C-alpha positions in Angstrom: 104.7 19.7 -5.2 103.9 16.4 -5.8 103.8 15.1 -9.0 100.2 13.4 -10.5 100.6 10.1 -12.1 99.8 9.5 -15.6 96.7 7.8 -14.2 95.6 10.9 -12.4 96.1 13.5 -14.8 94.2 11.3 -17.3 90.7 10.4 -14.6 90.7 14.3 -14.4 91.3 15.5 -17.8 88.3 12.9 -18.7 86.4 14.3 -16.3 86.9 17.8 -16.9 86.3 17.0 -20.1 81.9 15.4 -19.1 81.6 17.6 -17.5 81.9 20.2 -20.4 79.9 18.7 -22.5 77.2 17.5 -20.0 74.6 19.5 -20.0 74.2 19.1 -23.7 73.7 15.5 -24.4 73.1 13.9 -20.9 71.7 10.6 -21.1 71.8 9.0 -17.9 71.5 10.9 -14.5 75.0 12.1 -13.2 76.5 12.3 -10.3 79.9 13.4 -8.1 80.9 12.2 -5.0 83.4 11.1 -2.8 85.3 11.7 0.4 88.8 13.0 1.6 89.8 10.9 4.8 93.0 11.9 7.3 93.9 11.3 10.0 96.9 10.7 12.7 98.3 7.7 13.4 100.7 7.4 16.5 102.3 3.7 16.5 105.1 1.9 18.6 107.0 -1.5 18.4 109.1 -2.4 21.3 111.6 -0.1 20.1 110.1 2.8 19.0 107.6 4.9 18.7 106.4 7.4 16.0 103.8 9.9 14.6 102.1 9.9 11.1 99.9 11.6 9.2 98.4 9.5 7.1 95.6 8.7 4.5 93.3 6.3 6.5 92.6 3.3 4.5 89.7 1.7 6.3 88.2 3.8 3.9 90.1 5.7 1.3 89.9 9.1 -0.1 88.5 8.7 -3.2 86.1 10.3 -6.0 83.8 9.1 -8.6 81.5 9.8 -11.1 77.6 7.3 -11.4 75.1 8.0 -13.6 71.6 5.4 -14.4 68.5 6.2 -16.4 65.4 3.9 -16.2 64.6 3.4 -20.0 61.1 1.8 -18.9 59.2 -0.2 -16.4 62.0 -3.2 -16.7 65.3 -1.7 -18.1 68.0 0.5 -15.5 71.1 1.0 -17.1 74.5 3.2 -15.1 78.0 3.0 -14.8 80.1 4.1 -11.9 83.7 5.6 -12.3 85.7 5.6 -9.2 89.4 6.7 -8.3 91.4 6.5 -4.8 93.2 9.0 -4.3 95.6 8.5 -1.6 98.6 10.2 0.5 101.1 7.9 2.7 97.6 5.4 2.7 98.2 3.7 6.6 98.1 0.5 5.3 101.6 0.8 3.4 105.4 -0.1 5.1 106.8 2.9 3.9 106.1 4.4 6.8 106.6 2.4 9.3 108.1 3.7 12.7 111.6 5.6 12.7 111.0 5.4 9.1 110.7 8.8 7.1 107.6 8.2 6.7 106.7 10.3 4.2 105.9 7.9 0.4 106.2 10.8 -1.7 104.1 11.3 -5.5 99.8 10.8 -4.8 98.5 7.1 -5.7 95.5 7.2 -7.9 94.2 3.9 -8.1 91.0 2.5 -9.8 88.5 1.0 -7.7 86.0 0.8 -9.9 85.0 1.3 -14.1 81.8 -0.7 -15.1 78.5 -0.1 -16.8 75.9 -2.9 -15.7 72.0 -3.5 -17.0 69.4 -4.8 -14.7 65.9 -6.1 -15.2 63.1 -6.1 -12.8 62.8 -9.4 -13.4 65.9 -11.7 -14.3 68.6 -9.6 -12.1 71.6 -7.7 -13.1 74.8 -8.6 -15.0 78.1 -6.0 -15.0 80.9 -5.2 -17.0 84.2 -4.3 -15.9 86.0 -3.0 -13.4 84.5 -3.8 -9.7 83.2 -5.3 -6.6 83.5 -9.4 -7.3 80.8 -10.9 -6.4 82.5 -12.3 -3.2 84.2 -8.7 -2.6 82.6 -7.9 1.1 81.1 -11.1 2.3 84.0 -11.5 4.8 83.3 -7.6 5.7 79.5 -7.7 6.7 79.3 -4.6 9.7 76.1 -2.9 11.5 78.1 -1.4 14.6 78.6 1.9 12.6 83.0 1.8 13.4 84.0 0.8 10.0 85.8 4.3 9.0 88.3 3.4 11.5 87.5 -0.4 12.6 86.4 -4.1 10.7 87.4 -7.2 10.2 89.9 -5.8 7.8 92.1 -5.0 10.5 95.9 -4.3 9.2 94.0 -1.1 6.8 94.2 1.0 10.0 98.5 0.4 10.8 98.7 -2.1 7.9 102.8 -0.7 6.9 103.7 -0.7 10.8 106.4 -3.9 10.9 107.2 -6.9 14.0 110.8 -6.3 15.3 112.7 -8.2 18.0 114.1 -6.6 20.8 117.3 -6.1 18.3 114.8 -4.1 16.6 115.5 -6.8 13.3 112.4 -6.7 11.2 110.4 -10.0 11.4 107.0 -9.1 9.1 104.9 -6.3 8.5 100.9 -6.8 10.0 99.7 -5.8 6.9 101.4 -9.9 5.9 100.6 -11.0 9.4 96.5 -10.8 9.4 93.8 -11.3 6.1 90.2 -11.3 6.3 90.1 -13.2 3.9 87.8 -11.5 2.2 87.4 -12.5 -1.6 88.6 -11.2 -5.1 87.7 -7.1 -3.9 88.1 -5.5 -7.0 89.2 -7.0 -11.0 87.5 -7.0 -14.5 84.8 -9.5 -14.7 81.3 -9.9 -15.8 79.1 -10.2 -12.3 75.7 -10.9 -12.4 73.2 -10.9 -8.9 69.6 -12.4 -9.3 66.1 -10.2 -8.4 66.2 -10.6 -4.3 64.2 -13.2 -3.3 62.6 -11.8 -0.2 65.5 -10.7 2.1 68.2 -13.0 0.1 69.9 -12.3 -3.5 72.6 -14.7 -4.8 75.5 -13.8 -7.5 78.1 -14.7 -9.2 81.7 -13.7 -10.7 84.1 -14.4 -13.6 87.4 -12.6 -14.2 91.1 -13.4 -16.1 92.3 -15.7 -15.1 89.9 -18.4 -15.4 89.0 -16.9 -11.5 85.4 -17.2 -10.6 83.8 -17.1 -7.6 79.8 -17.8 -5.5 78.4 -15.0 -2.9 75.0 -15.4 -1.2 74.1 -12.1 1.2 70.8 -12.2 3.5 69.6 -8.9 4.7 66.5 -8.0 7.3 64.8 -6.2 9.0 62.1 -6.3 12.5 60.1 -3.4 13.6 60.5 -3.1 16.4 63.7 -5.7 17.2 66.5 -4.7 15.1 67.9 -5.5 11.6 69.9 -8.2 10.7 72.6 -8.6 7.3 75.1 -11.9 6.6 77.1 -12.4 3.6 79.5 -15.3 2.3 81.0 -16.5 -0.7 82.4 -19.3 -2.2 86.0 -19.5 -4.7 86.6 -23.0 -5.9 89.3 -22.6 -7.8 92.5 -23.3 -7.7 93.8 -21.3 -11.5 97.3 -19.9 -12.1 96.6 -16.4 -11.1 94.5 -18.0 -7.2 95.9 -21.5 -6.3 93.6 -21.6 -3.2 90.0 -22.3 -2.4 88.5 -20.1 0.4 85.8 -19.8 1.9 84.1 -16.6 3.8 81.7 -15.0 5.5 80.1 -12.4 7.8 76.9 -11.7 9.8 75.7 -8.5 11.2 72.5 -7.9 14.4 72.0 -5.1 15.7 69.2 -4.2 18.0 66.8 -1.2 18.6 68.8 -0.8 21.3 71.5 0.3 19.5 73.7 -3.4 21.0 75.2 -5.2 18.2 77.1 -7.7 17.9 79.3 -8.9 14.5 81.6 -11.7 13.5 83.6 -13.2 10.5 85.3 -15.7 9.8 87.3 -17.5 6.6 89.2 -20.3 5.7 91.8 -20.7 2.3 92.7 -24.3 1.2 96.3 -22.4 0.0 98.4 -25.9 -0.8 100.2 -24.3 -2.7 102.1 -21.8 -0.1 102.1 -23.0 3.1 101.8 -26.6 3.9 98.7 -25.7 7.0 95.2 -23.9 5.5 95.9 -20.2 7.0 92.1 -18.9 8.5 91.1 -16.1 10.2 88.5 -14.8 13.0 86.2 -11.7 14.1 84.4 -10.8 16.8 82.5 -7.1 17.5 80.4 -6.0 20.2 79.4 -2.4 19.3 77.0 -0.2 20.9 74.9 3.4 18.8 73.2 6.0 20.4 72.1 9.5 18.6 75.3 10.8 17.0 77.7 8.1 18.7 79.2 4.3 18.1 81.7 2.3 20.1 83.1 -1.1 19.8 85.6 -3.5 20.9 86.6 -6.2 18.5 89.4 -9.3 18.5 91.6 -11.1 15.5 92.6 -14.3 15.6 94.9 -15.2 12.3 96.8 -18.1 11.8 99.1 -19.9 8.9 98.6 -16.0 7.3 102.3 -14.8 6.9 104.3 -17.9 8.0 103.1 -22.0 8.7 102.5 -22.0 12.5 102.4 -18.3 12.7 99.5 -16.9 15.1 98.5 -13.3 15.4 96.1 -11.8 17.0 94.9 -8.4 17.2 92.6 -6.3 19.9 91.0 -3.0 19.3 88.7 0.0 20.3 87.5 2.3 18.4 84.7 5.3 18.8 83.3 7.6 15.8 81.0 10.6 16.1 79.1 11.5 13.0 78.5 15.2 13.3 77.5 16.1 10.4 74.9 13.5 7.9 79.0 14.4 5.8 81.3 14.7 8.6 83.2 11.7 11.0 85.3 12.0 13.7 87.0 9.3 15.3 89.6 7.8 17.4 90.8 3.8 17.8 93.5 2.5 20.2 94.8 -1.3 17.9 97.0 -4.2 19.8 98.8 -6.0 17.7 100.6 -9.3 18.7 102.5 -12.6 16.4 103.8 -15.4 18.0 106.3 -16.2 15.0 108.0 -20.2 15.4 111.4 -20.3 15.5 111.8 -22.4 12.2 109.9 -19.6 10.9 112.4 -16.5 11.5 116.3 -15.8 10.0 119.3 -17.3 12.1 119.9 -14.1 14.6 116.0 -13.2 15.6 114.4 -13.4 18.3 110.4 -13.0 18.8 108.4 -10.3 18.3 107.6 -6.9 19.8 103.6 -6.5 20.3 103.1 -3.5 18.5 100.4 -0.7 19.7 98.5 2.3 17.6 96.3 5.1 18.5 94.8 6.7 15.0 92.4 9.8 15.2 90.9 11.3 11.8 87.9 13.0 10.3 86.4 11.8 7.2 84.1 14.0 5.1 81.8 13.3 2.2 81.1 15.3 -0.6 
């Protein structure tokens, strides 16, 4: 049997305690939700091929507790407590092609543990572990296939290693690509303005004297389609985050089902790179009935090492069987061109990696 970590035991104990005492002293509307997302992942690195059974890191297995209450016409207070629970994450290097492919114990990871205070006029303040202002600004996507394909393409197979024709390891897919999506989830304080029509803005400050700014846009035209966009700026060069960064994404969904998505980011990382890394991502998709299809292309430069050129092409299909059940499949080709002077002596050019993922997500 797999052993639970101390964090996992603590989390489950507290959750059960809350459920036991909740009926007697409920102050907020309380909800339990989550999802399981399991998949089969096949890969071929040019030397070996292998089939893995994984947790799909595009949208990992997790459970959450949320609650909120409107205290008067203006004030709303709430919380979100969410934990990730994965066995064999699809981006874990321990599942590399040709390796044992079983990471062992279940991994518990804190995703959200924060409270928020929202006023109808003055906006929303969030305190604790949660989304930074810049999180997801590279990942706006209306295609309907994000459960298996979006701008963070390494979530599907980031643990697979590029190898040369003598089976020497060069680097992993996860280290060769990045969509540079801001600061993700951290212990922070975040402020969101009220909406100004279709637009609102956010700012955050976190441990390590790091801070970020972002803006988001969402608008829908009756009889035509919807448009969503986000952009972020990381202006600080701190000990924790020794770089500056711009990130953004935009997605348009026409009422016909045709959709277009673009994401781009540039990191100014003089402490670690002679050349600044950047990423470009584009997707074309089509939604009809319970189905969604897409094709995407990614280009990352200088991410794993100076002068690296990494490319990826992917296709995806998602079948929304019921409101809470999805089946999906995807194929992805990854390629890396690394200069000889960036490789150890005797290591040749990287072979391309082919991957196929088939799985399902069930929400509760």
